[in-house]
Each structure stands twice: as C-alpha cells, then as structure tokens.
N, C-alpha and C positions, 0 to 999 in steps of 0.2 A: 022148590027146594031153595033154601037160604044158602047163598054162596058168597060169604064175606071175604074180604081181602085176607090173605094168609099172614101178612105183616102190616097191620093197619096203621102203624106209626112209622115215622122216619122221613128222611129227606126226600122231597119230590112226590110224596103221596098226597094226592088231592082227589076230590070227587071226579075229576076228569082223568086222573091217572092213579087208579087205586092200586096198581101193582099186581102181583100174582094173586089169583084167587085161591081160596082154600082147596077147591076141587083140583085146580092145577097142581097145587103143592102135594096133595095126596097122590095124584097120578105120577108126579115126578119121583116121589119116594117109592112108589110101587115099581116104576120103571127101573129105578136103581137096583131094587131087589131082583127083578126079573132078569136084568142084564148080568147079574152076578152068576146066573145059572148057565153053564155051557149048553145045556140041552135047549133051553128056551131061546138062546141067541140064534138058533136055527130058524126061528119063526120069521115070517115076512114082517117088515116094519109096520104095515097097516094092521096086521093082526095083533101085534104087540101093543100098538097104540090103542086099539079098540079094547083090548083086555085090561090095560091099566086104567082106562077111563071107566070101564065097567066096575072095576074094583073101587075106584075113587067114588063113583056114584053110590055104591053100597056103603062105603064109609060115611058119606054125607047123610045117607038115609039113617044109618045107625045113630048118628049124632042127634037126630030129631026124636028118637025113641025115649 
C-alpha cells in the first residue's frame, strides 16, 4: 500500500521527517467524525482506534483502484 505524506511540502518536512502520513490523516478525519456521534463515544478507545484505521485502510485501497 502506498502511504505518502499527507502534507508533502512545508517547513521541516524531510525524508527523515515526512510528517503525517496520508493513512494517519484519513484515520484522524474518521476519528473526528466518529467522535461527533454520542453513541460511538461509548466505544472503548482501542476499538475506536481500530475502526478508524480499518476505514483509513479502505480509503487507501480505494485510491489504488
């Protein structure tokens, strides 16, 4: 899976410090949406983290199609 930096240009971004990956960015956006739901906020943190990364992985796969 190709996982490029989410923000490939900018101050401090180097091959040794690529910044946030696109997968992490997708997961963070999904987390934001999930946290807006009072029902889903009852989930355990590890379940929520797993769910948003599953969604991020699906988004990464969709980009390859």
